TORMI-472970 format. One record per residue (C-alpha): x negated, y, z; residue in three letters; residue number from 1. Coordinates in nm, 3 decimals. Layout:
<atom <X; Y; Z>; ALA; NUM>
...
***
This chain:
<atom <0.006; 0.034; 0.026>; MET; 1>
<atom <-0.335; 0.257; 0.105>; ALA; 2>
<atom <-0.470; 0.137; -0.230>; GLY; 3>
<atom <-0.159; 0.234; -0.446>; SER; 4>
<atom <-0.157; 0.575; -0.280>; GLU; 5>
<atom <-0.519; 0.624; -0.326>; ALA; 6>
<atom <-0.478; 0.573; -0.679>; THR; 7>
<atom <-0.147; 0.781; -0.768>; ALA; 8>
<atom <-0.360; 1.118; -0.740>; PRO; 9>
<atom <-0.595; 0.965; -1.025>; VAL; 10>
<atom <-0.328; 0.860; -1.275>; SER; 11>
<atom <-0.157; 1.167; -1.218>; GLU; 12>
<atom <-0.484; 1.365; -1.319>; HIS; 13>
<atom <-0.550; 1.126; -1.569>; LEU; 14>
<atom <-0.206; 1.183; -1.727>; ARG; 15>
<atom <-0.223; 1.582; -1.699>; ASN; 16>
<atom <-0.549; 1.569; -1.885>; TRP; 17>
<atom <-0.468; 1.317; -2.169>; LEU; 18>
<atom <-0.137; 1.467; -2.238>; LEU; 19>
<atom <-0.302; 1.814; -2.369>; PRO; 20>
<atom <-0.571; 1.625; -2.528>; ALA; 21>
<atom <-0.337; 1.399; -2.730>; ALA; 22>
<atom <-0.125; 1.748; -2.808>; ALA; 23>
<atom <-0.449; 1.919; -2.936>; VAL; 24>
<atom <-0.557; 1.583; -3.126>; ALA; 25>
<atom <-0.212; 1.606; -3.303>; GLY; 26>
<atom <-0.248; 1.956; -3.374>; VAL; 27>
<atom <-0.623; 1.903; -3.530>; THR; 28>
<atom <-0.469; 1.600; -3.746>; VAL; 29>
<atom <-0.208; 1.803; -3.845>; SER; 30>
<atom <-0.372; 2.100; -3.965>; LEU; 31>
<atom <-0.635; 1.891; -4.131>; TRP; 32>
<atom <-0.361; 1.709; -4.312>; SER; 33>
<atom <-0.239; 2.035; -4.421>; GLY; 34>
<atom <-0.576; 2.206; -4.534>; TYR; 35>
<atom <-0.627; 1.836; -4.733>; SER; 36>
<atom <-0.300; 1.883; -4.907>; THR; 37>
<atom <-0.366; 2.242; -4.991>; ALA; 38>
<atom <-0.703; 2.176; -5.109>; SER; 39>
<atom <-0.585; 1.861; -5.341>; GLN; 40>
<atom <-0.332; 2.153; -5.447>; ASN; 41>
<atom <-0.547; 2.427; -5.555>; ARG; 42>
<atom <-0.761; 2.176; -5.737>; GLU; 43>
<atom <-0.466; 2.012; -5.939>; GLN; 44>
<atom <-0.374; 2.397; -5.985>; ALA; 45>
<atom <-0.728; 2.449; -6.108>; GLU; 46>
<atom <-0.723; 2.156; -6.334>; ARG; 47>
<atom <-0.393; 2.232; -6.476>; THR; 48>
<atom <-0.502; 2.627; -6.552>; ARG; 49>
<atom <-0.828; 2.487; -6.723>; GLN; 50>
<atom <-0.632; 2.253; -6.941>; THR; 51>
<atom <-0.383; 2.564; -7.065>; VAL; 52>
<atom <-0.701; 2.768; -7.119>; VAL; 53>
<atom <-0.860; 2.466; -7.341>; ALA; 54>
<atom <-0.527; 2.440; -7.542>; GLU; 55>
<atom <-0.514; 2.844; -7.594>; ARG; 56>
<atom <-0.862; 2.807; -7.690>; PHE; 57>
<atom <-0.830; 2.560; -7.926>; SER; 58>
<atom <-0.497; 2.724; -8.076>; ARG; 59>
<atom <-0.698; 3.045; -8.116>; SER; 60>
<atom <-0.972; 2.863; -8.321>; VAL; 61>
<atom <-0.732; 2.671; -8.521>; GLU; 62>
<atom <-0.530; 2.991; -8.612>; GLN; 63>
<atom <-0.853; 3.161; -8.753>; LEU; 64>
<atom <-0.839; 2.909; -9.063>; GLY; 65>
<atom <-0.486; 3.099; -9.167>; SER; 66>
<atom <-0.432; 3.221; -9.509>; ALA; 67>
<atom <-0.271; 3.549; -9.333>; SER; 68>
<atom <-0.519; 3.801; -9.199>; PRO; 69>
<atom <-0.230; 3.905; -8.975>; ASP; 70>
<atom <-0.245; 3.562; -8.779>; VAL; 71>
<atom <-0.616; 3.566; -8.782>; ARG; 72>
<atom <-0.630; 3.874; -8.629>; LEU; 73>
<atom <-0.419; 3.753; -8.337>; GLY; 74>
<atom <-0.607; 3.480; -8.300>; SER; 75>
<atom <-0.887; 3.694; -8.221>; MET; 76>
<atom <-0.713; 3.899; -7.994>; TYR; 77>
<atom <-0.574; 3.603; -7.803>; ALA; 78>
<atom <-0.974; 3.486; -7.772>; MET; 79>
<atom <-1.079; 3.818; -7.667>; GLN; 80>
<atom <-0.805; 3.819; -7.376>; ARG; 81>
<atom <-0.877; 3.482; -7.304>; LEU; 82>
<atom <-1.224; 3.560; -7.244>; ALA; 83>
<atom <-1.097; 3.835; -7.025>; ALA; 84>
<atom <-0.913; 3.620; -6.815>; ASP; 85>
<atom <-1.204; 3.324; -6.802>; ASP; 86>
<atom <-1.525; 3.443; -6.808>; GLY; 87>
<atom <-1.675; 3.072; -6.926>; SER; 88>
<atom <-1.497; 3.127; -7.272>; TYR; 89>
<atom <-1.666; 3.473; -7.314>; GLN; 90>
<atom <-2.013; 3.363; -7.501>; LYS; 91>
<atom <-1.801; 3.097; -7.722>; GLN; 92>
<atom <-1.570; 3.377; -7.832>; VAL; 93>
<atom <-1.834; 3.598; -7.914>; GLN; 94>
<atom <-2.026; 3.344; -8.112>; GLU; 95>
<atom <-1.718; 3.234; -8.283>; ILE; 96>
<atom <-1.640; 3.577; -8.401>; LEU; 97>
<atom <-2.032; 3.656; -8.521>; VAL; 98>
<atom <-2.000; 3.317; -8.707>; ALA; 99>
<atom <-1.670; 3.421; -8.896>; TYR; 100>
<atom <-1.798; 3.788; -8.974>; LEU; 101>
<atom <-2.103; 3.585; -9.158>; TYR; 102>
<atom <-1.893; 3.330; -9.319>; ALA; 103>
<atom <-1.647; 3.592; -9.444>; HIS; 104>
<atom <-1.779; 3.945; -9.448>; GLU; 105>
<atom <-1.556; 4.094; -9.719>; LEU; 106>
<atom <-1.387; 3.848; -9.887>; ALA; 107>
<atom <-1.030; 3.900; -9.958>; GLY; 108>
<atom <-1.103; 4.277; -9.919>; SER; 109>
<atom <-0.969; 4.504; -10.168>; THR; 110>
<atom <-1.086; 4.824; -10.349>; ARG; 111>
<atom <-0.970; 5.149; -10.309>; THR; 112>
<atom <-0.787; 5.350; -10.599>; ALA; 113>
<atom <-1.092; 5.509; -10.670>; ARG; 114>
<atom <-1.262; 5.204; -10.690>; GLY; 115>
<atom <-1.590; 5.332; -10.479>; ARG; 116>
<atom <-1.506; 5.152; -10.135>; TYR; 117>
<atom <-1.396; 4.825; -10.034>; THR; 118>
<atom <-1.073; 4.838; -9.783>; LYS; 119>
<atom <-1.226; 4.571; -9.507>; VAL; 120>
<atom <-0.936; 4.306; -9.420>; ASN; 121>
<atom <-0.799; 4.388; -9.052>; PRO; 122>
<atom <-0.954; 4.080; -8.915>; ASP; 123>
<atom <-1.297; 4.192; -9.007>; ILE; 124>
<atom <-1.239; 4.516; -8.837>; VAL; 125>
<atom <-1.081; 4.325; -8.547>; GLY; 126>
<atom <-1.383; 4.091; -8.508>; ALA; 127>
<atom <-1.612; 4.412; -8.504>; LEU; 128>
<atom <-1.415; 4.594; -8.211>; MET; 129>
<atom <-1.393; 4.295; -8.014>; ILE; 130>
<atom <-1.784; 4.231; -8.064>; LEU; 131>
<atom <-1.844; 4.590; -7.986>; ALA; 132>
<atom <-1.664; 4.568; -7.622>; ALA; 133>
<atom <-1.962; 4.323; -7.531>; VAL; 134>
<atom <-2.263; 4.239; -7.707>; LYS; 135>
<atom <-2.440; 3.925; -7.725>; LEU; 136>
<atom <-2.773; 3.885; -7.560>; ASP; 137>
<atom <-3.053; 3.780; -7.778>; PRO; 138>
<atom <-3.103; 3.489; -7.894>; PRO; 139>
<atom <-2.745; 3.270; -7.866>; THR; 140>
<atom <-2.612; 3.200; -8.184>; THR; 141>
<atom <-2.734; 2.948; -8.402>; ALA; 142>
<atom <-2.762; 3.213; -8.669>; ILE; 143>
<atom <-2.966; 3.428; -8.436>; GLN; 144>
<atom <-3.197; 3.131; -8.339>; ARG; 145>
<atom <-3.271; 3.057; -8.717>; ALA; 146>
<atom <-3.363; 3.418; -8.756>; ASN; 147>
<atom <-3.558; 3.434; -8.384>; SER; 148>
<atom <-3.909; 3.443; -8.565>; ASP; 149>
<atom <-3.831; 3.752; -8.796>; ARG; 150>
<atom <-3.861; 4.131; -8.690>; GLU; 151>
<atom <-3.522; 4.215; -8.553>; ILE; 152>
<atom <-3.396; 3.844; -8.638>; GLY; 153>
<atom <-3.199; 3.826; -8.259>; HIS; 154>
<atom <-2.951; 4.106; -8.365>; TYR; 155>
<atom <-2.646; 3.988; -8.376>; VAL; 156>
<atom <-2.519; 4.115; -8.756>; PHE; 157>
<atom <-2.884; 4.059; -8.886>; ARG; 158>
<atom <-2.829; 3.988; -9.257>; GLY; 159>
<atom <-2.451; 4.076; -9.252>; LEU; 160>
<atom <-2.330; 4.247; -9.567>; GLY; 161>
<atom <-2.065; 4.504; -9.565>; LEU; 162>
<atom <-2.158; 4.677; -9.886>; GLN; 163>
<atom <-1.925; 4.926; -9.990>; HIS; 164>
<atom <-1.706; 4.907; -9.686>; ALA; 165>
<atom <-1.435; 5.141; -9.605>; ASP; 166>
<atom <-1.442; 5.203; -9.216>; LEU; 167>
<atom <-1.311; 5.563; -9.235>; MET; 168>
<atom <-1.205; 5.675; -8.916>; LYS; 169>
<atom <-1.229; 5.359; -8.729>; ARG; 170>
<atom <-1.333; 5.389; -8.369>; SER; 171>
<atom <-1.622; 5.153; -8.293>; LEU; 172>
<atom <-1.779; 5.327; -7.999>; PRO; 173>
<atom <-2.118; 5.090; -7.911>; GLY; 174>
<atom <-2.105; 4.859; -8.217>; ILE; 175>
<atom <-2.397; 4.649; -8.256>; ASP; 176>
<atom <-2.446; 4.635; -8.635>; LEU; 177>
<atom <-2.841; 4.629; -8.594>; ALA; 178>
<atom <-3.017; 4.469; -8.886>; GLY; 179>
<atom <-2.668; 4.484; -9.094>; ALA; 180>
<atom <-2.684; 4.564; -9.471>; SER; 181>
<atom <-2.372; 4.811; -9.503>; ILE; 182>
<atom <-2.528; 5.026; -9.794>; GLU; 183>
<atom <-2.287; 5.279; -9.969>; ARG; 184>
<atom <-2.016; 5.239; -9.737>; SER; 185>
<atom <-1.805; 5.462; -9.581>; ARG; 186>
<atom <-1.776; 5.604; -9.204>; PHE; 187>
<atom <-1.636; 5.926; -9.265>; ASP; 188>
<atom <-1.506; 6.068; -8.915>; ASP; 189>
<atom <-1.587; 5.722; -8.750>; ALA; 190>
<atom <-1.624; 5.730; -8.400>; ASP; 191>
<atom <-1.947; 5.546; -8.319>; LEU; 192>
<atom <-2.118; 5.681; -7.992>; PRO; 193>
<atom <-2.376; 5.439; -7.834>; GLY; 194>
<atom <-2.392; 5.246; -8.174>; ALA; 195>
<atom <-2.674; 4.979; -8.192>; ASP; 196>
<atom <-2.779; 5.050; -8.568>; LEU; 197>
<atom <-3.154; 4.958; -8.539>; ARG; 198>
<atom <-3.281; 4.869; -8.872>; GLY; 199>
<atom <-2.948; 4.886; -9.000>; THR; 200>
<atom <-2.947; 4.932; -9.400>; PHE; 201>
<atom <-2.722; 5.241; -9.496>; LEU; 202>
<atom <-2.861; 5.426; -9.772>; ALA; 203>
<atom <-2.607; 5.612; -9.976>; HIS; 204>
<atom <-2.379; 5.589; -9.733>; SER; 205>
<atom <-2.115; 5.861; -9.620>; SER; 206>
<atom <-2.084; 5.940; -9.242>; LEU; 207>
<atom <-1.964; 6.303; -9.284>; SER; 208>
<atom <-1.818; 6.412; -8.940>; MET; 209>
<atom <-1.914; 6.077; -8.793>; ALA; 210>
<atom <-1.959; 6.086; -8.412>; ASN; 211>
<atom <-2.333; 5.900; -8.369>; LEU; 212>
<atom <-2.414; 6.056; -8.040>; ALA; 213>
<atom <-2.678; 5.890; -7.843>; ALA; 214>
<atom <-2.635; 5.598; -8.136>; ALA; 215>
<atom <-2.975; 5.412; -8.183>; ASP; 216>
<atom <-3.082; 5.419; -8.542>; LEU; 217>
<atom <-3.461; 5.345; -8.484>; TYR; 218>
<atom <-3.619; 5.214; -8.831>; THR; 219>
<atom <-3.300; 5.268; -8.990>; ALA; 220>
<atom <-3.260; 5.352; -9.347>; ASP; 221>
<atom <-2.996; 5.656; -9.418>; LEU; 222>
<atom <-3.191; 5.766; -9.767>; SER; 223>
<atom <-2.943; 5.964; -10.015>; SER; 224>
<atom <-2.713; 5.916; -9.706>; ALA; 225>
<atom <-2.406; 6.214; -9.669>; ASN; 226>
<atom <-2.433; 6.314; -9.274>; LEU; 227>
<atom <-2.224; 6.637; -9.317>; VAL; 228>
<atom <-2.091; 6.769; -8.994>; TRP; 229>
<atom <-2.242; 6.455; -8.817>; ALA; 230>
<atom <-2.303; 6.439; -8.466>; HIS; 231>
<atom <-2.606; 6.304; -8.368>; LEU; 232>
<atom <-2.678; 6.493; -8.050>; LYS; 233>
<atom <-2.945; 6.264; -7.827>; GLY; 234>
<atom <-2.958; 6.002; -8.102>; ALA; 235>
<atom <-3.291; 5.778; -8.186>; ARG; 236>
<atom <-3.401; 5.822; -8.515>; LEU; 237>
<atom <-3.782; 5.738; -8.490>; GLN; 238>
<atom <-3.930; 5.601; -8.770>; LYS; 239>
<atom <-3.580; 5.603; -8.976>; ALA; 240>
<atom <-3.570; 5.704; -9.347>; SER; 241>
<atom <-3.358; 6.007; -9.423>; LEU; 242>
<atom <-3.523; 6.087; -9.782>; ALA; 243>
<atom <-3.279; 6.267; -10.002>; ASP; 244>
<atom <-3.034; 6.267; -9.728>; SER; 245>
<atom <-2.753; 6.546; -9.651>; THR; 246>
<atom <-2.693; 6.649; -9.287>; LEU; 247>
<atom <-2.552; 7.037; -9.344>; TRP; 248>
<atom <-2.439; 7.160; -9.019>; HIS; 249>
<atom <-2.507; 6.829; -8.830>; ALA; 250>
<atom <-2.575; 6.820; -8.469>; ASN; 251>
<atom <-2.894; 6.679; -8.389>; LEU; 252>
<atom <-3.001; 6.858; -8.046>; ASP; 253>
<atom <-3.218; 6.675; -7.826>; ASP; 254>
<atom <-3.229; 6.376; -8.096>; ALA; 255>
<atom <-3.531; 6.186; -8.135>; HIS; 256>
<atom <-3.668; 6.190; -8.500>; LEU; 257>
<atom <-4.061; 6.109; -8.416>; GLU; 258>
<atom <-4.213; 5.998; -8.757>; ASN; 259>
<atom <-3.895; 5.992; -8.946>; VAL; 260>
<atom <-3.935; 5.971; -9.333>; TYR; 261>
<atom <-3.748; 6.261; -9.450>; ALA; 262>
<atom <-3.895; 6.424; -9.751>; PRO; 263>
<atom <-3.595; 6.634; -9.937>; GLY; 264>
<atom <-3.345; 6.640; -9.680>; VAL; 265>
<atom <-3.093; 6.880; -9.667>; ARG; 266>
<atom <-3.029; 7.032; -9.319>; MET; 267>
<atom <-2.867; 7.349; -9.392>; HIS; 268>
<atom <-2.710; 7.493; -9.082>; GLY; 269>
<atom <-2.788; 7.222; -8.879>; ALA; 270>
<atom <-2.877; 7.242; -8.501>; THR; 271>
<atom <-3.214; 7.063; -8.378>; LEU; 272>
<atom <-3.240; 7.241; -8.060>; ARG; 273>
<atom <-3.477; 7.054; -7.840>; GLY; 274>
<atom <-3.542; 6.794; -8.098>; ALA; 275>
<atom <-3.833; 6.563; -8.113>; HIS; 276>
<atom <-3.980; 6.563; -8.443>; LEU; 277>
<atom <-4.359; 6.471; -8.388>; MET; 278>
<atom <-4.503; 6.355; -8.692>; GLY; 279>
<atom <-4.197; 6.381; -8.886>; ALA; 280>
<atom <-4.200; 6.368; -9.277>; ALA; 281>
<atom <-4.033; 6.651; -9.424>; LEU; 282>
<atom <-4.185; 6.762; -9.720>; GLY; 283>
<atom <-3.973; 6.974; -9.929>; LYS; 284>
<atom <-3.717; 6.967; -9.689>; ALA; 285>
<atom <-3.420; 7.227; -9.676>; ASP; 286>
<atom <-3.422; 7.354; -9.329>; LEU; 287>
<atom <-3.233; 7.687; -9.412>; THR; 288>
<atom <-3.078; 7.852; -9.110>; ASN; 289>
<atom <-3.143; 7.559; -8.889>; THR; 290>
<atom <-3.140; 7.614; -8.506>; ASP; 291>
<atom <-3.494; 7.468; -8.419>; LEU; 292>
<atom <-3.527; 7.646; -8.107>; THR; 293>
<atom <-3.752; 7.438; -7.851>; GLY; 294>
<atom <-3.819; 7.170; -8.092>; ALA; 295>
<atom <-4.136; 6.998; -8.091>; ASP; 296>
<atom <-4.274; 7.007; -8.421>; LEU; 297>
<atom <-4.637; 6.879; -8.338>; GLN; 298>
<atom <-4.837; 6.752; -8.621>; HIS; 299>
<atom <-4.482; 6.765; -8.854>; ALA; 300>
<atom <-4.559; 6.794; -9.201>; ASP; 301>
<atom <-4.316; 7.065; -9.317>; LEU; 302>
<atom <-4.507; 7.108; -9.645>; SER; 303>
<atom <-4.316; 7.325; -9.915>; ASP; 304>
<atom <-4.020; 7.289; -9.696>; ALA; 305>
<atom <-3.741; 7.595; -9.699>; ASN; 306>
<atom <-3.749; 7.787; -9.378>; LEU; 307>
<atom <-3.505; 8.100; -9.473>; VAL; 308>
<atom <-3.337; 8.177; -9.150>; GLY; 309>
<atom <-3.444; 7.916; -8.961>; ALA; 310>
<atom <-3.514; 7.962; -8.600>; ASP; 311>
<atom <-3.829; 7.854; -8.449>; LEU; 312>
<atom <-3.855; 8.039; -8.149>; ARG; 313>
<atom <-3.988; 7.856; -7.866>; GLY; 314>
<atom <-4.061; 7.513; -8.095>; ALA; 315>
<atom <-4.407; 7.375; -8.096>; ASN; 316>
<atom <-4.575; 7.372; -8.412>; ILE; 317>
<atom <-4.939; 7.290; -8.270>; SER; 318>
<atom <-5.094; 7.071; -8.583>; GLY; 319>
<atom <-4.782; 7.117; -8.794>; THR; 320>
<atom <-4.827; 7.135; -9.162>; ARG; 321>
<atom <-4.699; 7.461; -9.299>; LEU; 322>
<atom <-4.866; 7.464; -9.672>; ARG; 323>
<atom <-4.635; 7.643; -9.871>; GLY; 324>
<atom <-4.340; 7.677; -9.699>; VAL; 325>
<atom <-4.050; 7.968; -9.801>; THR; 326>
<atom <-3.957; 8.160; -9.507>; CYS; 327>
<atom <-3.803; 8.550; -9.509>; ASP; 328>
<atom <-3.742; 8.837; -9.276>; LEU; 329>
<atom <-3.467; 8.596; -9.108>; LEU; 330>
<atom <-3.719; 8.338; -9.011>; THR; 331>
<atom <-3.798; 8.349; -8.671>; ARG; 332>
<atom <-4.143; 8.219; -8.527>; TRP; 333>
<atom <-4.257; 8.115; -8.214>; PRO; 334>
<atom <-4.451; 8.296; -7.965>; ASN; 335>
<atom <-4.440; 8.678; -8.088>; ASP; 336>
<atom <-4.229; 8.608; -8.391>; GLY; 337>
<atom <-4.568; 8.627; -8.624>; THR; 338>
<atom <-4.565; 8.390; -8.901>; PRO; 339>
<atom <-4.853; 8.131; -8.834>; PRO; 340>
<atom <-5.196; 8.175; -8.982>; ARG; 341>
<atom <-5.202; 8.091; -9.379>; GLY; 342>
<atom <-4.790; 8.145; -9.390>; VAL; 343>
<atom <-4.682; 8.439; -9.584>; THR; 344>
<atom <-4.321; 8.527; -9.559>; CYS; 345>
<atom <-4.095; 8.748; -9.839>; ALA; 346>
<atom <-4.069; 9.085; -9.721>; ASP; 347>
<atom <-3.714; 9.077; -9.748>; ARG; 348>
<atom <-3.383; 8.857; -9.684>; VAL; 349>
<atom <-3.371; 8.583; -9.957>; LEU; 350>
<atom <-3.048; 8.456; -10.086>; THR; 351>
<atom <-2.938; 8.175; -10.325>; PRO; 352>
<atom <-3.077; 8.049; -10.575>; PRO; 353>
<atom <-3.402; 8.170; -10.421>; GLU; 354>
<atom <-3.316; 7.980; -10.082>; SER; 355>
<atom <-3.140; 7.704; -10.236>; GLN; 356>
<atom <-2.884; 7.679; -9.987>; ARG; 357>
<atom <-2.586; 7.461; -10.081>; PRO; 358>
***
């Protein structure tokens, strides 16, 4: 009897301890079960999402083979949205669009009424605009890898041909067309700020009033191009060719034109304030009424250039070749305004045809 009484408190104590412990264990099991179920649901949802995305991607790729340009364009924008929703598809979408451009270029495009330019199909423009949003990191595509041993072979559009293309008034900010062949094309009034046009062949193209602010045109060929009223502030044009191009009233403030090749270039009324023109070849250039204040013209060649009415105040003309230049009373020189030694300006204001203005 005494033993039973002694064990009663122990049993009571044990019971008081086990009941809460069992409750905690039950809660723990319940929580773990709930977590496990939620985790499985999330995994299933992710698998379902991946399946749906894969189906969307496959469907979009299939639609690129449609005979309708509108369907092809729709599939491109569907792929763009897909890449935005799932970053893992971004590189695939980019590479497919690059390959599409190389395969199609101007196929199926039509001539304008004048017969000079080619209207670019909307799917081609769409691909360009989508690729403008996010550039490829070189080298990724098979096309890029095949050309990786060339000077600029890693650029996205190496060898892409858009000759005679009409891209007038198109908005393609930041577009990467480096190394592309776009000669005799039309980009009038196009919006191309920050465009990558390194090594691009744009000879005889029309880019009047185009916005090329801060664009990279390093080694680009713009010979005989029309750049009237073009906006090129801060653009990079080192070693580019502007031979016989027309840049009347163009804005080239703070532009980099070191070692540019521009004999015979026509720049009447252009602004080149603070421009970098070291070593530039500007023989026989028309620089009438140009604003060259603060420009760096060290060791540039301005032989036989027309400087009638040009403003060179604050410009650095150290080592600049000025043999045979034409200047008049309106030409403003650096320092005290006196023409450099060996330069003789007309003692009057020259007018056309003497100044050869447009």
